[in-house]
Every structure is written in C-alpha cells, then in structure tokens.
N, C-alpha and C positions, 0 to 999 in steps of 0.2 A: 453163753450163760455165765452168770457170776455166782460165786459161793458166798453165802451169808451165814452169820451166826445170829440166832434169835434167842433172846432171854425172855422167858415166860415166868411171871410171878404167879405161883399157884400154892397158896398156903397148904402145908401138909403134903407136898408133892413127894417128899422122901418117905412117907408112910403109905403111899398108894400101893395097893395089892397088885400082884401080877395080873389078875383078872381086870383090874381098873386100868392098868397100863396097856393091856391088850385092847381094851375098848377104845382108849385114846388113839392107839395105833390104827385100829380099824377105821375110826372116824377120819383120821388124817389121810389114810390111803384112799378112802372114798372121795374126799375133797380133791386130792391130787388128780384122780381119774376124771373128775367132773370139770376141772379147770380148762381143758381143751388147749393147753399150751405146754411147752416144755417145762417140767418141774421135777426135781429129784430130791427126795428126803434121804440124806446121807446117814445121819445118826443123831441120837439125842442122849443127853446125860442128865440124870435126875440127882439133885443135890439139895438137901435142906428144903427150902420153900420155893425152889426154882427148877425149871427144866430148861436146859441149854440145847438148842437144836442147830444142826448144820444142814442147810438146804441149798440147792442150786436152782436158780430161776433167772429169768430175763431181767427182772428189776425188783426193787423193794416193794413196788406197788403190787406185784404178783404175790410176794410173800404175805403182804397185808391182806390181800384178797383171800388167800388160803386161810389165814387166821380168822377173818371175819366169817367165812362160810362154815368153818369148823367150830366156831365159838371158842377158839383158843385165844388167850392173851398174847400179844406180841409187844412187850414193854420196851424192848430195844431190838432194832434190826440194823445190823451193821455189815457192810461188805468186808469180807476177809481179805486183807491186803497181802498176807503171806502166811506161811506156816514154818515153824521152827521146831527143832527137837535136838536130841543129843547128837545126831548125825550132822547137824548144821555147823557145829564147831569145827568139823573137819574141812569145811568148804572155804573158810576164811583164812587167808594167809598160806594156803597150800601152794607149793611150787613144784 
C-alpha cells in the first residue's frame, strides 16, 4: 500500500463544529468498510477552507473511489514520497 495526502477544498472547513466533523468521520469510516479492499485513514488536518488527509491505499484510484462514494472532494491526491521532521537533521552527515 502507498501513503497519500489528499487536499479537500471545503469552504468554511475551519468553522465546522465537532458534531459536523464527527459526521464526516462516520461517513468516511462507512465508506472505508464498504470498499472491500485494504484502506486506512491515518489522520486529517482541518485548516481554513481545506481538510488535508493522510490515507493508505493500493492506488490513487482507490482514494478517488472513497471520495466519490463519500461525497468528499479530492482536489489533489499525491503519493507521499517521504517524511521529514526535526529528527531528520540528525540523519544527514552523521558518522
């Protein structure tokens, strides 16, 4: 499976209530269960008018099928090539 980042343009996303976010999560979970193939929703970040999601699936087509079935936008779907963080600095040039 590959890991993907999905950018979803949802006007007012940052103003969604906890109840609305819970409803979105329930809908996503139901779609994941119905796909009948390996799929993992890792996490999502809500910022401004967007939701950024990290999911694992066999292909971008499966990501798009999840979005279609759930009625979610999937404006950008990209394979995550690598992850970095503060700890990454210690890996380069270490002897």
